N, C-alpha and C positions, 0 to 999 in steps of 0.2 A: 504493500500500500504506500501512497505518497508519504514522505517524511514531513515532519512539522517544523524543522529548523528554518530560520529565516534565510532569505536570499542575501548573498554577499554583495558588496559594492561592485566587484568585478563582474559577477553574474548579472547584476542589474544592467550594467553597461552593455554587456553582450546581448542581453534580452532585448534591449531597445533596438539594437541593430538587426537582430533576428526578426523582430516584429515588422520592421520596415521591409526586410527581404521577403517575408511571407506575403506581403501585398503584391509582390511581383511574381508569385508562383503561378505556374500554368498546370492546372489540375482539372481538366474538363471531364475526365473519365471517373475518377474517384470522388471528386468534389472535396478532397482532403488536402488543403493548402498548408504547407509546412515551410517555416523559415529557420535558418541556422546562422550562427555567428561563431567563428573560430578565433580565439585569441592566439597570437603568435609571439615568438620569443623577442621580437623587436617592439612589441606593444601595439602593433597595428592589428585591427580587427577586420577579418575577411568574411563577408556575408555569403550566403548560399540559399537557394530555394529549390523546391522540387519542380521538375519539368517533365510532364508525361507525354507519352507517344502512344498512338493506336497499337503499335507493336510494343508490348509491355517491356521487353528486355532493353529497348532503346531509350527508355526514360532514365532519369537520375534523381536520386533523393537529395534533399537539402544538405544533409550531413556530408555526403561525398562531393556535392557541388562546392561547398566551402573548402573542404580539405584539398581537393584537386586544384582549385583556384589558387590557394595559398602555395602549394608545392610548385605550380607552374610559374609563380613569380619569385621563386627562390626563398620563400618564407618558411621557417620551421614552425610546426605546430607548438603552441604553448601548452599551458596546463589546464585549459578549460574550453569546452565546446558547449554552447547552449542551443537547444532546439525548442521552438515554440510551435504548438499544434492547436487546431480547433477542438480537440477532444476535451471532455470534462476532466479526464485523468491524464497524467503524464504518459506519453507513448514512447517506448524504447525504440532504438534504431532497428531497422530490418537486418536480416542475416548478412546481406552483402555489405551493408555499412559497418556492421560489427567486425567483419573480417578486414575491411579496409582500414578501420581505425586501429585494430590490433596490430596490423603490420606497419602502418605508416604514422600512427600517433599513439604508441603504446603507453606513454606517460600522461596522456591527456584524459582528464575526467570528463564525463558526459553528463550534462544536466538537461533534463526534459521538463518543460513547464506547460501545464494544461491551460485551458481557456480561463478558468477562475483563479489561476495562480498557484494551484497545487504543484509541488515540485518533487522531483526524484533525481538522485545522483547515482552514477555508476562509474567504476573503473573499467577499462577495457578487459581486464582479466575476469571481471564479474560477468560481463556480457558473453564472453566465450571461455568459460572456466576450463574446458578440456581441449582447447585449440591445439592442433597438431597431432592429436592421437588418431591413428588410423582405425577405422571400424567399418565393417560391412554388415549393414542391417537388412535383414530380409524384409521385403514388402509383404505385409499380411494380406492374404486373400480374403475377399468378402465372406466366403463360407467359414473361414477360420475365425473371423471376428464374431460372426453369428454364433458359432459353436461355443466360443469362449464365454459369451454372455449367457447362452443357453445353459451352460454347466455351472453357472453361478459365480464366475470369476470376474474380477474387476477389469475394466478396459483402461488402457493407458491413453494418454493424449494422442500418441501417434496412431493407434488403432482407430480412435474416434475420428480424427482428422482424415485418415485414409478413407473411412467409410462415407463420411459426409462429402468428401471430394468426389468419390465415385458416384454418389447420388446425382450431383449436379452435372457431372460430365456425361451421364447416361450409361456409364459402365455397369452400374448396379441396377438390376431390374426391379420392377415394382414388387414382384413376389419375394425377392430377397429383402427388400426394405420392410415388407410386412412381417417377414420372419424375424428380422432384427427387432421390430417394434414389439412383437409378441414376447420375445425373449426379455426385453426390457420390462414389459408389464409383469411378466412372471417372476423375474429375478430381482427387479429393482436396480437402482443405481445409487452410489454414494454421492454426497454433495460434490466431491471433487469430479466425479464422472459427469454429473449434470452440468457443472461449470464448464468442463472441457467440451461437452456436446454443444452447449449454448455458444461458447466462443467459436467453435468450428462452424456453426450455422451462421453466425454474424460474418465470419471471414469468407463465407461462400459467395458473398455479394459485396456491394459497396455500402458506404455509410452516407447518410444525409449530411451535407455540409451546413452546419447551423450558423457558422460565422460568429461575429461579435454581437453582443447585445444582452438583454435581460436573460435571466435563467430560463432554460427550456425545461419545463416540468409537465409531465403527462399523467393521465389517469387511465387505468384499465380495470374493467369489470370482468369477472368470470362468467357473467351472464345470468339473466333472470327474466321474469315476466313483467311487462310494463316498465322495463328498465330503460328509461329515457334520459338518464342523468347527464350523459355526455353532451346532449343537445343544448341545454341552458348553461352547463358548466363551462364549455369552451368560451363563449362570449363573456361570461363573468370573469374568468381567469384573464382573458385578454384585457378587459377593462381594468383589472387590478394590476396590470403591468407585467404579466408573465408572457412568455412565448410558449405555445402549445402545438407541437407537431404531432397530431393524433392520427395514428394509423389504425383503422377500425375494420371490422368484419361484418359478415352477413349472418342472418339468423339461420338456425338449423334445428329442426324438431320443435319443441314447445317454447323455446326461448327466441326472442326477437333479436334483430341485428341493427346496429346504428346506421349502416349504409342504406339498408332498405327503407328506413324512416326518412333519411335525407333525400332519397330519390323521389319522394312524393312532392318535393318542392319543384315547381316547373323550372327546368333549365339547369338544376344543380348538377355539377359534375363530380363524381366520386372517383373515376378512373383517370388519373393524371400521371404524366411522366415525371421522373424524379427532378428534372430541370424546373418544371412548373411548381413542384412542391417547394423547392428552394426559393423561387421567386416569391411565392405566397408567404413563406416564413419571413423573408426579409421585408416585404412590403406591408403585410397585414399582421404579422406576429404569430400566425398559426393557421391551421386548417384541420378538416376532418376528411380523410380520403382513404381509399383502399390501398392495400399493399402493392407495391410496384414489382416488376420482374427483377429489378436490380437489388432490392432490399431483401436480404436473407432468403435467396431462392431455395435453399435446402428446406426451409420451413414450409414453403408452398407445396413442395413434393410430399413431405411427411404429413402435413395437415390434411391434404386431400385423401390420404390413405388411412388416417386414424379411424374414421367412421366405418369404412368397409372392412377394416381389420379387427374391429371390436377392441381397440386399444385407446378409446377416447378418455378413459378414466386413469390412464397411467400418469402419475405425478411427474416423473422425469420428462415425459414428452410434453405435458402441459407447461411445465416451467420453462423448458428450452424454447418452446414455441412462443410463449408470451415475451420472454426476455430477449430473444434474438431479434424480434421486430423492434422492440423498444431501444435496445442498444444500437441497432442500425440507424435509428432515427436521431442519434446524437444527443440524447437527453442528458440533463444535469441532475435530474431526480425523477422518481416515479412513485405515484401513490396508487395502491391496489385496492379494489373493492372486491373482497372475496366473500361470496354469498353462501349461506347455508339455510336449509329449510325445505319445505315441500316443493317450491318452484325452482330450487337451485340445483346445480350440477352435483354439489356435495350436500347431502341432507343433514349430516351430523355436524355439530359444532367442532368436535375434536378432529374430524377429518379436514374440515375447512381450516382449522388452526394449523394443522400439519402442513397443508399446502401453502398457506401464507408464510409460515416459518421458512420453508425451503426457498420460496420465491425471494423473500427478504434477504436471506443469507447468500444465495447465489448472486443476486443483484449486487450486494455489497462486495463480494469477492471479485466481481468483474468491474468494480469501480463505479457502479451506479447506485447512489444513495436511494434506498427503497424502503417504504413503510407500507403497512397494509391495515385496512379496517375490515373487521368481520361484521357483516350486516345480515339481518334477518330477511328471508325471502319466502315467508309462508303465505302472504297475501300479495296480490299485484301492487306495484308501486304506483301511487297516484290514483287516478280515477279512470284510466283507459288502458286498453290492450289492443294493439293494431297499429300499423305503421303511420297512416295519416292522422288517426286519432291521437296517437302519442306525440306526433310532431306538433299538432295543434296545442296540446296541453303544455309541451315544453316551451313553445313560444309565448303562450299565455302567462307562464311563470315569470317572464321578463317584464310583464306589465305591472300596473300599479295595484292590481287586486290582491286578494289573499289566496295564495296557492295552497294545495293540500299539505297538511302538516308533515307527512313523511317525505314528500318531495323536497320541502324546504330543509328538513333535517339532513337529508343525504347530499343535496347540492351544497349546503352550508358546511357540513362536516368534511366532505371530500375537497371542496374548494379551499376551506380553511386550512386543511392539512397540506395542500399544495403550496399555499402561501408560507406556512411555517417551514416547509422543506426548502423553500427558496430564501429563508431568513427574512421574510417580510412580515412575520408575526411570531410571537413567542410560543404559542401553542394553538391548537385547533380551534378553541373557542374564540380567541381574538381574531383569527383568520376568518371564521364564520361570520363574526360581527361585521367585518369589512365587506364580505361578500353581500350580506344583506343590505348594507348601506348603499352599495353600488347598484343593487337591484332596485331599491326604492328611488334612487336618483335618476334612473333611466339610462345609466351608462352602459349596462349590459345590453339593453335593447339596441342602442346605437352601434355597439360593437357587433351585434348579431347582423345588423343590416350590412355593415361593411364586409363582414366575413362571407355572408351568403352571396352578395353581389360579386365579390372577388372570385368565387367558384362558379360563377355563371348562373346562379339562382335568382329568382325574383324576390328582391328585398321587401316587397310590399307585404309578403306573408307575415312579417314580424308584427306589423300593426293590424293586419287583418288575416288571422289564421284560417278564416272560413274560405280563403282562396285555395286551401288544400282540399282536394277532392275526397269526400267521404260518401259512401253509398247512402242514398235516401231510402232504400228498402230496408225496413227495420222490423224487429220483433221485440216486444216489451216483456220482460220477465218480472212477475209480481210476487209479493210475499204471500205464501199460502196460509200463514198464521201470524199472530202478533208475537212480539218478543224483542230480543236483542240479537244483532248480528254477531254470532260467536266466531265465525270463520268464513273467509272468502278464499277458496282453494286456488292458490297461484298456479299449480301445475294443471289443474283442470281448466282454468281460464286460458292458459297457453295452448292446451290441447284443443279447446273449442275454437280459438282463433285459427289454429292450424286446419281444423276441419272446414272452417268457413273459406279457406283459401288464402289466409293472411300469413302463412308461413311456408316452409319448404321441408319436405321429407327427404329429399335428395339435394345435393349441392347445385344441381342444374334445374331444379323446379322453378316454375314461374310463380311469382307472388302477386296477389291482388292487394295493393296498398290501401284500398278504400274500405275494406271490411274490418270488423273487430268488435270490441265490447266497450261500452261506457257504463260505469257503475254510478248509481245514484245513492249509494250508502257506503259506509266503511265499517271495519271491525269495531264494534261497540255501539253502532247506531241503534236507536230504538225505532221499531217499525210496527205499523198496524197491518192487519190482514188486507191484502190488496194494494199495499204501497208498492211503487216501482222500485225494483232492486237493480236492474241492469237493462240496457238496450243493446240488442245485437244488430249490427249493421251487416246486411247480407248481400251476397252476389246473386245473380240469377240462378246459378247452379246450386248454391247452398240453401236458397229459400225453399227448394223442393223437398229437402230432407234436413230438418233441424236436428242439431245434436242434442243428446240427453243433457238436461240442465238441472236435474234434481239435486245433484251433489255439488253445485257451484257455490251456492250461498247457504250456510247453515245457520238456522235461527234457534235460539234457546231461551230459557226463562230469565237468565241473569246476564248482565253485562260483563264481558271478560276483562281481566286486568290488562291495561294498555302496556305494551312493551315497546321501547324505542327500537328503531331500525338498527342503529349502530350499537353493536354489542361489545366490541373490544378493539384495541389498537395493538397490532403485533409489530414489535421492533426486533432487531437482531438478537437481543438477549432475553426478552420477556414479553408477556401478554398483559396489557393493562385493561382491566374491566371497567374502569372509569376514565375514558380516554380524553375527555374534552380539554382538560387543563394540564396535561402531561407536557413538561417543557421539552421541546424538540431539539434545540441546539446541543444540549449535553449528550443526547442519544447519537447525534451525527458525529460529534467529536469522539465518542467512544468507538464508533465504527471505523475510524480511519487509522 
C-alpha cells in the first residue's frame, strides 16, 4: 500500500516537472497519460512522457523516455526518478522499464505519485529482486488450471492471468470457462485469489482516463426490486461536487436494471464508446452508461456465462465482476449497497455481510477505498416497480414534494457515504444532510437536466415525468379485508413485473418499459376493505392473463414494527449496526 511519509523537496521539484510532461503525453489507446522526471548527477532534470502507437511494442513509457533522453545527452542518472499517473494509487513501472532502470540506473530510487498525492518508493532491486536468474517456467494449460481448482488447490497469479488472457484472446472456449466457473463455485477462492482474478480482469482491457478534478466516487447495488436509487443519486452527487463515472447493467429475472429504466427517456443513450465517456466525465462530471468493449472485456465473457452455468451465486465471481468494472472506471472510492431479504440476491443477513466483507477487503487490497451498506430488500423500494414507473418516481424525488421515506433514507445514506468517502463530510449523517439540502434547493434537479441532455435524452422529463410512456391499460388491486399492511413481497412484485413483460428471463429478451406496478400503500399502512392497494399497468399481451396477486400484499390485524432500510455499515475491519455517525476518515487511514 502507499506509504505515508511526506514528499521531499527534491521529489516535489521532480513532481512539478513530471506533471508538466504528463500534459504532453500521447495516450489515445489506453487513455492513461503518464509523466516522469529524472534527476541527474549535474542537477539538471530531464522530463519524459508516454507515447503510444497502434503497434503496442513501438510505444514508450514515460520512465524510459526520460532515462533515454538523459543518456542521449550524456547525463548520468541521479538518485531519484518521479512518475506521476492519473491513477488513484501509485503505479509501479512496467516490466520493460524495470529492466531498463536496473541496468542503466541501478542506484536511482523510483517514486510513483497517484492523482490524490499518494506516494510509493522503490529501489531498482525491489522492482526486480531476482534479476539475472535464469528460469524456464512452463505455461499452464487451461485444462491444468481447471483441474487445479477442481481439486481444491489455490491458483497463483500466473495461472489466473494465463486463464483470463486466454478468455479474451479466444483461446479458451466457453465450455472451458464454464468448467472453471463451476470449479470456483464448488471450491471457492481465497481473498488473494479473488484479488488476482479481479486484477487480471481489469488488465484484460483499458482503464477510463479520469484526469484531474474532484474525487471520482461511484455507487453499486447488488440488485433488488424497485431499486431506482442510482437515478436520483447521480445528479445529487454531481450537485454536491463529486464526479461519478457509473457503469451500470440491465435487469435479469425478478430484479430491474438501471439501463432499462434510463432507456425509457426519449433519446437517452446508454451505449457509448469509451472516448465519449471520457468527454462526459470531463464536461459534465459523470454519466450512467453500459459497459464498453474496452473496459474489463474478460468480465463481459464471464458475466454472460454465469447465468447459463448456474454459477450466479459464486462470491468470487460476483466480487471480481463488480470490482473489475469499477477499477477500470478509474475510481477514487466506491460505496456498495449490498441487499438482503426476500427480493435480494442474498436473502440472509450473514450471507450479505460475507459478500460485503470480501468486496471491501479486495477493493482495499487493489487500492480502491471501498465501504458497503447492508440494506433490507423485503419490500419494493418506493412506490413503483417497472422501468418507466420507476424513472418517473426517481425524477419526482428531485422535486420539491415529499418523497417516500425509504427512498429518501437510501439516497441520503448512500449519497452521504459517498461524500464522506470523498472527505466532504465526517460521517454518513452529515453527508445525508447535505444531500437533502441540495434536493430541496433544486440543485439536483438542474444537475439531472444537464446530465440527461448530455447523453442525448430529453431534459424536459425532469420537470414533467409524465412524458415517460406508461401503459394506460390498468388493473386495480383492492384490499379484501380491513387491517394493516404487514408485508409487500418484493420478490413476488418483481416476478409479477416480469410476467407483465417488464423484465427479461434471458439476456436477449425484449423488455416493455411501460408496464409495472404502482403501490398505493406501504408496510404499516392501515386499510379498509376495498381500499386500493396497487395498480398494475398492463400490455396487450399481459391483460389477457393476469398473474396471481393473492400473495403480493399481506394484511393482518396489527401494524408491524417499522425497520429502517439501512441495517449496517461494513468496513475492512468491522460491521457497524448503527452506521449513521461512524467517523469515516479514521477507517480510511486504517486501511492504507
